[in-house]
ZALUMKE-800825 format. One line per 3 residues: number of its first residue (from 1); for each residue x, y, z of N, C-alpha, C. Coordinates in steps of 0.001 Angstrom, whole numbers, plus 500000, padded with zeros to 6 digits. Each point is the difference from the previous one (the first is absolute). Layout:
NUM) X,Y,Z,X,Y,Z,X,Y,Z | ...
END
This chain:
1) 500841,498818,500000,499159,501182,500000,500882,501239,500000 | 499656,500958,499199,500688,501280,499973,499384,500872,501090 | 500815,500378,500990,499467,500773,501124,499753,501458,499651
4) 500410,500427,498816,499748,501370,499566,498641,500145,499340 | 499375,498891,499647,498699,500033,499347,499111,498912,500593 | 498716,500223,499936,499053,498980,500425,499096,499656,498827
7) 499400,498848,500066,499077,499575,498950,498810,500947,499914 | 499611,500542,501128,498846,500896,500040,500196,501201,499089 | 501212,500531,499932,500258,501171,499156,499712,499721,498534
10) 500165,498777,499569,499805,499642,498590,498553,499659,499657 | 499149,499911,501019,498604,499632,499761,499250,501103,499268 | 499153,499573,499071,499115,500929,499306,498837,500328,500931
13) 499618,501261,500054,498933,500432,500891,498661,499865,499295 | 499083,499286,500642,498647,499838,499488,499146,501143,500527 | 499146,500515,499166,499161,501144,500386,498654,499509,500538
16) 500047,499451,501217,498781,499457,500591,499350,500931,501018 | 500536,501204,500124,499356,501030,500829,500076,501328,499241 | 499190,500938,500416,499983,501303,499344,501350,500712,500129
19) 500605,499899,501177,501288,500662,500201,501087,499365,499150 | 500033,498660,499946,500988,499331,499163,499814,500378,498537 | 498764,500102,499562,499718,500386,498618,500599,501372,499709
22) 499753,500943,500899,500543,501350,499820,501524,499985,500019 | 500581,499299,500974,501450,499979,500163,500697,499309,498829 | 499461,498886,499551,500588,499286,498861,499934,500871,498749
25) 498892,500676,499779,499899,500900,498843,501005,501140,500099 | 500113,500584,501181,500931,501110,500216,501442,499561,499748 | 500387,498887,500613,501369,499494,499854,500244,499532,498564
28) 498999,499387,499395,500136,499562,498614,500266,501160,499060 | 499348,501137,500243,500249,501186,499175,501418,500525,500194 | 500521,499906,501213,501354,500491,500293,501076,499089,499416
31) 499811,498702,500121,501026,499039,499576,499828,499532,498550 | 498785,500017,499527,499682,499551,498642,500690,498674,499658 | 499710,498940,500769,500659,498710,499761,499595,499395,498649
34) 500947,499342,499351,499741,499364,498704,498888,498958,500096 | 499982,499269,501112,499002,498941,500168,498626,500554,500377 | 499973,501254,500431,498745,500586,500459,499654,499618,501423
37) 500850,499179,500628,499753,499553,501362,500814,500830,500979 | 499404,500300,501136,500671,500759,501049,500367,499041,501123 | 501255,500068,500442,500465,499139,501081,500043,500776,501309
40) 500104,499258,501081,500135,500609,501321,501248,500883,500029 | 501068,499544,499372,501245,500775,499962,499792,501367,499337 | 499239,500054,498945,499717,501273,499335,499245,500941,500932
43) 499073,499440,500754,499234,500821,500953,500926,500526,501091 | 500881,499144,500522,500939,500439,501037,500907,501101,499459 | 500520,499829,498787,500856,501026,499402,499260,501328,499849
46) 498758,499930,499557,499203,501217,499824,499729,500661,501344 | 499645,499203,500997,499756,500554,501334,501278,500610,500575 | 501138,499356,499790,501272,500528,500515,500325,501350,499374
49) 499641,500161,498747,500277,501254,499305,498992,501083,500362 | 498730,499635,500019,498951,501004,500125,499407,500161,501404 | 500214,499003,500867,499434,500075,501347,500928,499274,500988
52) 501254,500455,500082,500980,499302,500843,499622,499979,501479 | 499262,500999,500462,499605,500033,501407,499157,498779,500374 | 499162,499574,499077,499166,498823,500247,500858,498756,500165
55) 500927,499788,499064,500849,498812,500091,500903,500040,501219 | 500476,501187,500376,500842,500106,501198,499207,499626,501247 | 498757,500423,500080,499171,499650,501152,499812,498486,500090
58) 499759,499356,498872,499831,498543,499976,501319,499313,500365 | 501106,500475,499432,501309,499401,500278,500384,500157,501475 | 499771,501186,500551,500328,500230,501405,499187,499086,500911
61) 498715,499879,499723,499147,499133,500814,500463,498547,499892 | 500345,499571,498813,500489,498644,499794,501301,499769,500774 | 500897,500973,499971,501276,499880,500705,499763,499909,501502
64) 499152,500873,500531,499733,500006,501443,499399,498661,500424 | 499053,499506,499224,499385,498709,500350,501021,498869,499932 | 500861,500014,498997,501038,498976,499880,500985,500056,501152
67) 500405,501211,500386,500927,500176,501116,499356,499508,501300 | 498744,500349,500202,499280,499561,501193,499915,498467,500034 | 499714,499387,498870,499919,498541,499933,501352,499370,500304
70) 501083,500605,499496,501344,499479,500268,500305,500035,501494 | 499625,501091,500661,500227,500084,501444,499193,498932,500744 | 498764,499776,499579,499194,498936,500607,500632,498636,499780
73) 500532,499771,498798,500651,498723,499697,501237,499790,500863 | 500782,501064,500209,501190,499896,500851,499591,499659,501430 | 498979,500681,500514,499517,499707,501358,499543,498551,500117
76) 499254,499529,499015,499518,498612,500022,501171,499028,499920 | 500993,500305,499170,501178,499141,499881,500790,499942,501286 | 500152,501131,500668,500710,500017,501285,499258,499196,501050
79) 498688,500127,500008,499198,499253,500962,500142,498494,499759 | 499926,499584,498728,500154,498581,499665,501389,499509,500402 | 501021,500816,499756,501367,499620,500345,500125,499823,501511
82) 499454,500937,500769,500075,499922,501456,499231,498789,500535 | 498840,499716,499407,499232,498825,500424,500764,498720,499695 | 500612,499936,498841,500789,498830,499609,501201,499832,500911
85) 500658,501118,500311,501175,499954,500861,499617,499525,501407 | 498864,500480,500513,499595,499591,501358,499556,498540,500011 | 499436,499515,498904,499595,498595,499912,501244,499110,499970
88) 501019,500422,499245,501229,499224,499885,500814,500035,501295 | 499852,501049,500808,500713,500089,501265,499523,498920,500969 | 498749,499605,499877,499434,498989,500901,500382,498584,499612
91) 500678,499801,498895,500358,498636,499576,501229,499498,500653
END
């Protein structure tokens, strides 16, 4: 797997809601893809150019949640290690 890209970025966006319909049309006009299909990556690129504040808010929230989860994982790992160590001390 290439960690610089995800499969999701290459997915074609289906216009199954009113907002997606508007967004796909808007991005399609900007990118004018040969295939006529708009991908998630095209939408991200357009948002990064035209509405970076939105993407930064999403990225920051994602980072904070990931950092919080990592701290929880470390706490759980330390607890498991201490429980294992105390169990082995009794042997």
